[in-house]
C-alpha positions as a Markdown table, in Angstrom:
| # | Residue | x | y | z |
|---|---|---|---|---|
| 1 | Met | 4.4 | 39.3 | -14.9 |
| 2 | Ala | 5.6 | 39.0 | -18.7 |
| 3 | Glu | 9.0 | 39.6 | -17.7 |
| 4 | Ala | 8.7 | 37.7 | -14.4 |
| 5 | Ala | 7.3 | 34.7 | -16.3 |
| 6 | Arg | 10.3 | 34.8 | -19.1 |
| 7 | His | 12.4 | 33.2 | -16.2 |
| 8 | Asp | 10.0 | 30.4 | -15.3 |
| 9 | Ala | 11.9 | 27.4 | -17.1 |
| 10 | Trp | 9.6 | 24.5 | -15.8 |
| 11 | Gln | 10.3 | 22.0 | -18.4 |
| 12 | Ala | 13.6 | 20.8 | -17.1 |
| 13 | Gly | 12.6 | 18.4 | -14.3 |
| 14 | Asp | 16.3 | 17.1 | -13.4 |
| 15 | Ser | 17.3 | 20.8 | -12.8 |
| 16 | Tyr | 14.4 | 21.8 | -10.9 |
| 17 | Asp | 14.9 | 18.7 | -8.7 |
| 18 | Leu | 18.5 | 19.7 | -7.8 |
| 19 | Tyr | 17.1 | 23.4 | -7.1 |
| 20 | Met | 13.9 | 22.8 | -5.3 |
| 21 | Gly | 13.1 | 19.2 | -5.5 |
| 22 | Arg | 15.4 | 18.2 | -2.5 |
| 23 | Trp | 13.9 | 20.4 | 0.1 |
| 24 | Ser | 10.3 | 19.8 | -1.2 |
| 25 | Arg | 10.8 | 16.0 | -0.3 |
| 26 | Gln | 11.6 | 17.3 | 3.2 |
| 27 | Ile | 8.4 | 19.2 | 3.7 |
| 28 | Ala | 6.0 | 16.6 | 2.0 |
| 29 | Pro | 6.1 | 14.1 | 4.8 |
| 30 | Leu | 5.6 | 16.7 | 7.6 |
| 31 | Phe | 2.3 | 18.1 | 5.6 |
| 32 | Leu | 1.1 | 14.5 | 5.3 |
| 33 | Asp | 1.5 | 13.9 | 9.1 |
| 34 | Trp | -0.6 | 17.2 | 9.7 |
| 35 | Leu | -3.2 | 16.1 | 7.6 |
| 36 | Asp | -3.2 | 12.7 | 9.1 |
| 37 | Pro | -5.6 | 10.9 | 6.6 |
| 38 | Ala | -7.1 | 7.4 | 6.9 |
| 39 | Glu | -5.7 | 4.8 | 4.7 |
| 40 | Gly | -7.4 | 3.4 | 1.5 |
| 41 | Leu | -8.5 | 6.8 | 0.2 |
| 42 | Asp | -8.6 | 8.3 | -3.6 |
| 43 | Trp | -6.3 | 10.8 | -3.6 |
| 44 | Leu | -5.7 | 13.6 | -6.5 |
| 45 | Glu | -2.4 | 15.5 | -6.5 |
| 46 | Val | -2.5 | 19.0 | -8.5 |
| 47 | Gly | 0.7 | 20.1 | -9.9 |
| 48 | Cys | 2.9 | 17.3 | -8.8 |
| 49 | Gly | 6.0 | 18.6 | -10.2 |
| 50 | Thr | 8.8 | 16.0 | -9.8 |
| 51 | Gly | 6.9 | 13.8 | -7.5 |
| 52 | Ala | 8.0 | 14.7 | -3.9 |
| 53 | Leu | 4.4 | 14.7 | -2.5 |
| 54 | Ser | 3.3 | 11.7 | -4.7 |
| 55 | Ala | 6.1 | 9.6 | -3.3 |
| 56 | Ala | 5.4 | 10.6 | 0.2 |
| 57 | Ile | 1.7 | 9.9 | -0.2 |
| 58 | Leu | 2.5 | 6.3 | -1.4 |
| 59 | Ala | 5.1 | 5.8 | 1.4 |
| 60 | Arg | 2.9 | 7.1 | 4.4 |
| 61 | Cys | -0.9 | 6.8 | 3.6 |
| 62 | Asn | -1.4 | 3.8 | 1.8 |
| 63 | Pro | -3.9 | 5.3 | -0.8 |
| 64 | Gly | -6.3 | 3.3 | -2.7 |
| 65 | Ser | -5.7 | 5.3 | -5.9 |
| 66 | Leu | -3.7 | 8.2 | -6.6 |
| 67 | Val | -3.8 | 10.4 | -9.5 |
| 68 | Ser | -1.0 | 13.4 | -10.0 |
| 69 | Leu | -1.5 | 16.0 | -12.7 |
| 70 | Asp | 1.1 | 18.5 | -13.9 |
| 71 | Pro | 1.1 | 20.4 | -17.1 |
| 72 | Ser | 4.8 | 20.0 | -17.7 |
| 73 | Glu | 5.8 | 17.1 | -19.6 |
| 74 | Gly | 9.5 | 17.5 | -18.4 |
| 75 | Phe | 8.3 | 17.3 | -14.8 |
| 76 | Leu | 6.1 | 14.2 | -15.6 |
| 77 | Ala | 8.9 | 12.4 | -17.0 |
| 78 | Lys | 11.0 | 13.0 | -14.0 |
| 79 | Ala | 8.2 | 12.0 | -11.7 |
| 80 | Arg | 7.4 | 9.0 | -13.5 |
| 81 | Ala | 11.5 | 8.3 | -13.2 |
| 82 | Asn | 11.4 | 9.3 | -9.3 |
| 83 | Val | 8.2 | 7.2 | -8.5 |
| 84 | Ala | 8.0 | 3.8 | -9.6 |
| 85 | Asp | 4.7 | 2.8 | -8.3 |
| 86 | Glu | 1.8 | 1.1 | -10.1 |
| 87 | Arg | -0.7 | 2.7 | -7.7 |
| 88 | Val | 0.1 | 6.3 | -9.1 |
| 89 | Ala | -1.0 | 7.5 | -12.6 |
| 90 | Phe | 1.1 | 10.7 | -13.6 |
| 91 | Leu | -1.2 | 12.6 | -16.3 |
| 92 | Ala | -0.9 | 16.0 | -18.0 |
| 93 | Gly | -3.7 | 18.3 | -16.6 |
| 94 | Asp | -4.5 | 21.9 | -16.0 |
| 95 | Ala | -5.4 | 23.0 | -12.3 |
| 96 | Gln | -7.8 | 25.4 | -13.7 |
| 97 | Ala | -9.9 | 22.7 | -15.6 |
| 98 | Leu | -9.4 | 19.4 | -14.1 |
| 99 | Ser | -10.2 | 16.5 | -16.2 |
| 100 | Val | -11.4 | 14.6 | -13.3 |
| 101 | Glu | -15.2 | 13.7 | -12.4 |
| 102 | Ser | -16.9 | 15.9 | -9.8 |
| 103 | Gly | -17.3 | 14.3 | -6.3 |
| 104 | Ser | -14.8 | 11.5 | -6.9 |
| 105 | Lys | -11.9 | 12.2 | -4.6 |
| 106 | Asp | -11.5 | 11.8 | -0.7 |
| 107 | Met | -8.2 | 14.0 | -0.7 |
| 108 | Val | -7.2 | 16.8 | -3.1 |
| 109 | Val | -4.0 | 18.2 | -2.2 |
| 110 | Ser | -1.4 | 20.5 | -4.2 |
| 111 | Ala | 2.3 | 21.2 | -3.2 |
| 112 | Leu | 4.2 | 24.5 | -3.8 |
| 113 | Val | 2.4 | 25.2 | -6.8 |
| 114 | Leu | -0.7 | 27.5 | -6.1 |
| 115 | Asn | 1.4 | 30.6 | -6.6 |
| 116 | Phe | 2.4 | 29.5 | -10.0 |
| 117 | Ile | -1.4 | 29.0 | -11.2 |
| 118 | Pro | -2.7 | 32.1 | -12.9 |
| 119 | Asp | -6.2 | 31.8 | -11.7 |
| 120 | Lys | -5.9 | 30.5 | -8.2 |
| 121 | Glu | -9.4 | 30.8 | -7.2 |
| 122 | Lys | -10.5 | 28.9 | -10.2 |
| 123 | Ala | -8.1 | 26.1 | -9.4 |
| 124 | Leu | -9.3 | 25.8 | -5.7 |
| 125 | Ala | -12.9 | 25.9 | -7.0 |
| 126 | Glu | -11.8 | 22.9 | -9.2 |
| 127 | Met | -10.3 | 21.1 | -6.3 |
| 128 | Arg | -13.4 | 21.5 | -4.1 |
| 129 | Arg | -15.5 | 20.4 | -7.2 |
| 130 | Val | -13.8 | 17.0 | -7.6 |
| 131 | Ala | -13.8 | 16.4 | -3.9 |
| 132 | Arg | -16.5 | 14.1 | -2.1 |
| 133 | Asp | -18.7 | 15.6 | 0.5 |
| 134 | Gly | -16.6 | 15.6 | 3.9 |
| 135 | Ala | -13.3 | 15.3 | 1.7 |
| 136 | Thr | -10.2 | 17.2 | 2.6 |
| 137 | Val | -8.4 | 19.8 | 0.5 |
| 138 | Gly | -4.9 | 20.5 | 1.5 |
| 139 | Phe | -2.0 | 22.6 | 0.0 |
| 140 | Tyr | 1.2 | 24.3 | 1.0 |
| 141 | Val | 3.3 | 27.2 | -0.7 |
| 142 | Trp | 6.5 | 28.3 | 0.6 |
| 143 | Asp | 6.8 | 31.7 | 2.8 |
| 144 | Tyr | 8.0 | 33.9 | 0.1 |
| 145 | Pro | 6.8 | 37.2 | 1.9 |
| 146 | Gly | 8.5 | 36.2 | 5.2 |
| 147 | Gly | 11.8 | 35.1 | 3.5 |
| 148 | Gly | 11.1 | 31.5 | 4.5 |
| 149 | Val | 13.2 | 30.1 | 1.5 |
| 150 | Glu | 16.4 | 31.6 | 3.1 |
| 151 | Phe | 18.7 | 30.4 | 0.2 |
| 152 | Met | 16.4 | 32.1 | -2.3 |
| 153 | Arg | 16.4 | 35.2 | -0.2 |
| 154 | Ala | 19.9 | 35.3 | 0.1 |
| 155 | Phe | 20.4 | 35.1 | -3.7 |
| 156 | Trp | 17.9 | 37.9 | -4.5 |
| 157 | Thr | 19.5 | 40.0 | -1.7 |
| 158 | Ala | 22.9 | 39.9 | -3.6 |
| 159 | Ala | 21.2 | 40.2 | -7.2 |
| 160 | Lys | 19.2 | 43.4 | -5.9 |
| 161 | Ala | 22.6 | 45.0 | -4.5 |
| 162 | Leu | 24.1 | 44.5 | -8.1 |
| 163 | Asp | 21.1 | 45.1 | -10.2 |
| 164 | Pro | 18.1 | 47.0 | -8.9 |
| 165 | Ala | 16.0 | 45.6 | -11.7 |
| 166 | Ala | 16.1 | 42.2 | -10.2 |
| 167 | Ala | 13.8 | 43.4 | -7.6 |
| 168 | Asp | 10.7 | 43.3 | -10.0 |
| 169 | Leu | 11.4 | 39.3 | -10.2 |
| 170 | Thr | 11.5 | 38.2 | -6.5 |
| 171 | Glu | 9.1 | 35.9 | -5.2 |
| 172 | Asp | 8.2 | 38.2 | -2.2 |
| 173 | Lys | 7.0 | 40.8 | -4.7 |
| 174 | Arg | 5.2 | 38.5 | -7.1 |
| 175 | Phe | 3.7 | 36.2 | -4.6 |
| 176 | Pro | 2.5 | 38.5 | -1.7 |
| 177 | Phe | -0.7 | 36.3 | -1.0 |
| 178 | Cys | 1.6 | 33.5 | 0.3 |
| 179 | Thr | 0.7 | 34.4 | 4.2 |
| 180 | Pro | -1.6 | 32.5 | 6.5 |
| 181 | Asp | -4.2 | 35.5 | 6.0 |
| 182 | Gly | -3.8 | 35.4 | 2.3 |
| 183 | Leu | -4.1 | 31.5 | 1.9 |
| 184 | Thr | -7.1 | 31.3 | 4.4 |
| 185 | Glu | -8.7 | 34.1 | 2.4 |
| 186 | Leu | -8.4 | 32.2 | -0.7 |
| 187 | Ala | -9.6 | 29.0 | 0.9 |
| 188 | Gly | -12.8 | 30.9 | 1.8 |
| 189 | Lys | -13.4 | 32.2 | -1.6 |
| 190 | Ala | -13.5 | 28.5 | -2.7 |
| 191 | Asp | -16.5 | 27.7 | -0.4 |
| 192 | Leu | -14.2 | 25.5 | 1.7 |
| 193 | Val | -15.1 | 25.1 | 5.4 |
| 194 | Ser | -13.1 | 24.4 | 8.5 |
| 195 | Val | -9.9 | 26.1 | 7.2 |
| 196 | Asp | -6.6 | 25.7 | 9.2 |
| 197 | Cys | -3.2 | 26.9 | 8.5 |
| 198 | Thr | 0.1 | 26.0 | 10.1 |
| 199 | Lys | 3.6 | 26.3 | 9.6 |
| 200 | Ile | 6.2 | 23.8 | 8.4 |
| 201 | Glu | 10.1 | 24.4 | 8.6 |
| 202 | Val | 12.8 | 22.0 | 7.8 |
| 203 | Pro | 16.5 | 22.9 | 7.5 |
| 204 | Ala | 18.2 | 23.7 | 4.1 |
| 205 | Val | 22.0 | 22.6 | 4.6 |
| 206 | Phe | 24.1 | 23.0 | 1.6 |
| 207 | Arg | 27.6 | 20.8 | 1.8 |
| 208 | Asp | 29.8 | 23.7 | 0.5 |
| 209 | Phe | 29.3 | 26.8 | -1.9 |
| 210 | Glu | 29.2 | 24.7 | -4.9 |
| 211 | Asp | 26.6 | 22.7 | -3.9 |
| 212 | Tyr | 24.6 | 26.0 | -3.1 |
| 213 | Trp | 25.5 | 28.0 | -6.3 |
| 214 | His | 25.2 | 25.1 | -8.9 |
| 215 | Pro | 21.4 | 24.8 | -9.0 |
| 216 | Phe | 21.2 | 28.5 | -9.6 |
| 217 | Thr | 23.2 | 28.2 | -13.0 |
| 218 | Leu | 20.7 | 25.4 | -14.4 |
| 219 | Gly | 18.0 | 27.8 | -15.4 |
| 220 | Ala | 14.8 | 26.0 | -14.0 |
| 221 | Gly | 13.1 | 28.4 | -11.9 |
| 222 | Pro | 12.8 | 32.0 | -11.5 |
| 223 | Ala | 16.0 | 32.8 | -9.8 |
| 224 | Pro | 18.0 | 30.5 | -11.9 |
| 225 | Gly | 16.6 | 31.6 | -15.0 |
| 226 | Tyr | 17.5 | 35.2 | -13.9 |
| 227 | Cys | 20.9 | 34.0 | -13.2 |
| 228 | Met | 21.6 | 32.6 | -16.5 |
| 229 | Ser | 20.1 | 35.6 | -18.2 |
| 230 | Leu | 23.1 | 37.6 | -16.9 |
| 231 | Ala | 26.2 | 38.3 | -18.9 |
| 232 | Pro | 29.0 | 36.2 | -17.8 |
| 233 | Glu | 30.7 | 39.2 | -15.8 |
| 234 | Ala | 27.7 | 40.0 | -14.0 |
| 235 | Arg | 26.9 | 36.4 | -13.1 |
| 236 | Gln | 30.7 | 36.0 | -11.8 |
| 237 | Arg | 30.1 | 39.3 | -9.8 |
| 238 | Leu | 26.8 | 37.7 | -8.3 |
| 239 | Met | 28.6 | 34.6 | -7.4 |
| 240 | Glu | 31.4 | 36.1 | -5.7 |
| 241 | Ser | 29.1 | 38.4 | -3.5 |
| 242 | Leu | 27.4 | 35.2 | -2.6 |
| 243 | Arg | 30.4 | 33.5 | -1.9 |
| 244 | Asp | 31.5 | 36.0 | 0.6 |
| 245 | Ser | 28.4 | 36.8 | 2.3 |
| 246 | Leu | 26.6 | 33.5 | 3.0 |
| 247 | Pro | 27.0 | 32.0 | 6.5 |
| 248 | Arg | 29.4 | 28.9 | 7.0 |
| 249 | Gly | 29.6 | 26.1 | 9.4 |
| 250 | Glu | 32.8 | 24.9 | 10.8 |
| 251 | Asp | 32.8 | 22.1 | 8.0 |
| 252 | Gly | 32.4 | 24.6 | 5.0 |
| 253 | Ser | 28.6 | 23.7 | 5.2 |
| 254 | Ile | 26.0 | 26.4 | 4.6 |
| 255 | Pro | 23.4 | 26.1 | 7.1 |
| 256 | Met | 19.8 | 27.7 | 6.2 |
| 257 | Lys | 16.2 | 27.0 | 6.8 |
| 258 | Thr | 13.0 | 26.8 | 4.6 |
| 259 | Arg | 9.4 | 27.5 | 5.6 |
| 260 | Ala | 6.1 | 26.9 | 4.0 |
| 261 | Trp | 2.5 | 27.8 | 5.0 |
| 262 | Ala | 0.1 | 24.8 | 4.9 |
| 263 | Val | -3.6 | 24.7 | 4.8 |
| 264 | Arg | -6.2 | 22.1 | 5.2 |
| 265 | Ala | -10.2 | 22.5 | 4.8 |
| 266 | Lys | -13.2 | 20.4 | 4.5 |
| 267 | Val | -15.6 | 20.2 | 1.6 |
| 268 | Ala | -19.3 | 20.4 | 2.8 |
| 269 | Arg | -22.1 | 20.1 | 0.1 |
């Protein structure tokens, strides 16, 4: 994991927003619709990133309060710029040691971050700790093992064909637990009950090849980090391989899909 972690450049909020944030914003409302929470609840978001789920909570759920935590100051700065709402507090925090009072939240949620937390069981135990009796704990991750992020899968397929060593960095290999069975098992280990899992899919349509390729050149995230670690000639070969192999619509767009697995569960004291 040391070599893989070298490519996780998570401080660049603007770059990450172009790479994944725009698709995260499409998933978040569907996740909240599935949770179907009441209004006026006290929320905690663990790993808020650039604020995609935070914005959706504020727009759709009318929370009584919302605390959104992330360890990355770069992401927090972008989230504060993206979500100008006095109901939310964006604070630095560690998912494995939440600086939140026990039994104080009605909704504890996490979006597309659990796979990047070193001790996932500890993080879920912390999420349960800060939840009230009867509270909901919910989270979702991309379906990496099933190739659910099609634009990412296409990138790594092309990269591995040119550089077999790239196989060690792919998300499907690094995050094999991101399946319904794997996620349900993690929730059970955290003593969460009434565990349910569902699939959430949204389209990911790129205007043209430049719209697809440019985020990979910004270095924020494993695939972009790998891309920018390549020598210019190798990066050029990878770009040309992708340009020649990606699907195209009649208007030159590149139609793809994204898929996430979402889990919701209850806390029973």
